[in-house]
C-alpha positions in Angstrom: -3.3 -3.3 -6.8 -1.6 -0.7 -4.5 -4.9 -0.3 -2.6 -5.0 -4.0 -1.8 -1.5 -4.1 -0.7 -2.2 -1.1 1.7 -5.3 -2.9 3.2 -3.2 -5.8 3.9 -0.4 -3.8 5.5 -3.1 -2.0 7.7 -4.5 -5.4 8.6 -0.9 -6.5 9.7 -0.2 -3.3 11.6 -3.6 -4.1 13.3 -3.0 -7.6 14.3 0.6 -6.6 15.7 -1.2 -3.9 17.6 -4.2 -5.9 18.9 -2.3 -8.9 19.6 0.6 -6.9 21.5 3.1 -8.8 19.7 6.6 -7.6 20.6 8.5 -7.2 17.4 11.8 -5.5 16.7 12.0 -1.8 15.5 11.8 -2.6 11.9 8.7 -4.7 11.9 6.6 -2.7 14.2 3.0 -1.9 13.7 3.8 1.7 13.3 6.1 0.8 10.3 3.5 -1.5 8.7 1.0 1.4 9.1 3.3 4.1 7.4 4.1 1.6 4.6 0.4 1.0 4.3 -0.3 5.0 4.1 2.4 5.3 1.4 0.9 2.5 -0.7 -2.4 4.2 -0.2 -1.1 7.6 -1.2 0.4 6.0 -4.6 -2.9 4.4 -5.2 -5.1 7.5 -4.7 -2.3 9.4 -6.9 -2.9 7.0 -9.7 0.3 5.0 -9.6 0.5 1.1 -9.9 -2.8 0.9 -11.8 -3.6 -0.5 -15.1 -1.5 0.3 -18.0 -2.0 3.8 -19.4 -4.0 4.3 -22.7 -1.7 5.1 -25.8 -2.8 8.7 -26.5 -0.4 9.6 -29.2 -0.6 6.5 -31.2 -1.4 6.4 -34.8 -5.0 6.7 -35.8 -6.5 4.1 -38.2 
């Protein structure tokens, strides 16, 4: 899920940069790119994926 969010943020950053849209400092293409990189790093680290398997549950 975080990988998809990163792709969307990278696409928004690309559109802002390619269209040369003037935005304020908070919504700049660089900030979207950095948030996308953070989301991609969390995705690669395994955060935000599916629920973890219960390894310590009772055996049946």
